[in-house]
N, C-alpha and C positions, 0 to 999 in steps of 0.2 A: 717562607711564606708562613703566617699563623694561621691555622686551622685549627676547627674542634669538632668534635663528633656532635650526629647529626643528636639533635635532642638538646643540647646544648644554648642554643639560639632561642632566649623568651622572647627580646624585644631590642629590638632597632629605634634609635628617634629619628623623624624623618622628616625634610626640609619642606614639605609639604604634609596634609592632612590627607588621609586615605578617608575616600568617600566614603558617608555614613553608607552602613549595610543596611538592607530593606528590611531584614528581622535578625534578631539572632541567632536565627537557623540557617544561614549565611556565612561562608565562607570563599575568602578567595583562594583562588592557587598562585602560588609566587612563581609559576613554571610550570612548565606544561606535569601534569602530574598523571599518573598513572592511577587506573579504581580499577584494583586487583577482587578477585573472587574470594577473599578471605584478609583475613586482618592481620598480613606479613608478608615480606616482598617476596617469599619463594611462590606464592598463590598466579595463580592466570591474571594476565591482564586481559579485562573487557570492554576498558575505555581509557578516555583520557579526558583529562580538563585543563583547556588550553590557558598557558599563563594568563593570567588579570581577569580571567573570566570565574564568578561568583557561584558555588554549588549550593546546595540546600545538604544539612549537616543533619543528620537525624538522632545523632549519640557518637559519643565517643565510651570506646573501653576505659575503664576504670586502670589506674595508672600501668598505661600503656601510650604509644603513641599513633594509633591507630582509631578512625571514623568512618561511620558509617555515611556512605554521602549515593546522591543521585545528580546524575547531572545529565540534561536531552536526555534520556529513554534508558541514560547505564548507570546499575544500581551498582555497590559493591565497599568496596573501604581502598582508605587512601590514609597516607601516611599526614600525621597533623603535624608534621616536623613543616609542611609543606603548607599548609593553610592557615590565613592570614586572617584576623579579625583588626578591627580599628578599634582602640583605646587613648584615648585622650593624645590626640596627634600621633599614636605610634603604633606601627605594624608590628603587631602582637600572636606569635603560634600558638593555633588552639594546643600545642604540646604543654605551654605555659599555663594551662587552664587559666583566663583572667577571671578574677571576681566579677567584673563588672558584663561579664558573657554570660548568658544562661547557655550550658552545655549538659544534656541529659546524658546520663551513663546507661550504657548499653550491654549487651552480652552479647557472645557469640554463637549460635547454635550450627555443630557440623554435620546436621543429621545429610545435607542435600550436600555434602564435597565429594569431590569426585574421584574417581580412582587415582588417577594422574595427579591431581594435588595430594594428597595422601604420600602418594609414591615420592613426588618431590617434596613433599615437608620433611620425608626422615631423612632423604638425604640433606637436605638444607639446616639439616638440625648441627650439623658440623661446621659451621662457618670459617671461614678462614682468616678473617677479619672483617673491617669494617670500612665504610665510607665513609666520606667525612665531607664536610660545607665550609667553605670559605665564612671565616671569621667577619672580614671587611670586604663589603662587596658582596655577598653571598644573595641567597634567593629572598628571606627576610627585608633585610636593606638595599635591595633593587623594588621594591614595591614604593613609587611615587607618583602622587594623583591619578589613581588607578591604573597604572602603567607598569611592565617592567622596562627599566634598563638595558638596553642591549637586545633585550626583547627575548633573555633567557637570565635565569641564574647566573651568575658569576662571569658570563659572556665569553666571549672567544675570540682567542687572536688568532687561532688559525681554521679556516673555513675548509672544510674536507671538499675534493672536489668530484664530479659524478664517477669518472673512471676509479677515486678511492672508495667512492660507497658502491659500486660495481661490484671490485675486487674484491670488498669484505664483504657484501651476499653471497660469491660464489664462491667463498673459503670458509664453512661453517667452520668454528670451533668450538671442543668441550665448554659447558658450563661452571662458573665457579658461583659457589654461594657466599655473599657477606651481607652483615648486618646495614642496614639502612635502605633508603628508595634510590632506584637508578634516575637518576636528574641530573642535566646538564648542570657541569659548574660542581659536580662531586667529585671528591678527590680521590682517586682510587689508589688503595696501597701497593707500594713497591714490590711486596714480595710474593703478589700473583703473576703468573705466566702471562705475559703478553706478545703478542704475533706484529711480525713489522707490517709495514704498508711501503710496496716498493715504488710507487709513484710520488710518497709522501714521507719521507723519513723522521717529517716532524710528529708526525703523530704514529700510532698503533693501535691497535682492536683486541679485542676480548669478550667473550661473553657473561655475562652479572647478572645474575640469577634470571635468564631464562630470555635477557634482551643484550642482544649486540649492540656494544658501543663501542667509539671512537675516543682516543682519549690523545692532550698532547704529550708528548714524549718527555719535554722540558719538568712538567707541574704533575703529568700523570692527572689531569683535569677533565671530565668528560667534555666534547667538547659535541658529540652529537648522540643522542638515541636512534638506532635504525628501526624504526616501526613495522 
């Protein structure tokens, strides 16, 4: 399976045009996407943009893959790798900074950053790897006619059972810190420690950047983010 690091996907041609956005300050979440309290994967999750829904974008950090967003009362920061706009019948990630779309440059003031965020940020400074997205059939390529193919980035060939989810929730594990956002379809590096799921050996689990995820044993792709 050919994979690329998050942020490398710039544009994937579509078989149908992405619907025109209401204005340049909107972008579509290409999968269920975290809204975090700060511009980085270690910050607290304060909301979620459902896949295929449009969020308001106030602007993005210069030379960074994080944008300031708001969705249904929740405001914070989301990864621009998973925020897309339609440009000439293509879905383009905001990370690519498409010239056809006006994107304001904003700054991040950390004066309101919580003590928990500061402590977590220090720990996250020594990440041990990076999440990766599918090169083909990944989140950007999944946008078609305003929807997400399969309902999630990358799709999932193994569906976690209720028993599996209950087991994972009842057996928490330590967090590992990886570069990149935690989304369905992202691939976890083999070098991290995984934990077995007795009832479903085809799945394993771990906690990434504060979020528990289930991954396929065969390819380490995230199939469920347990919120």
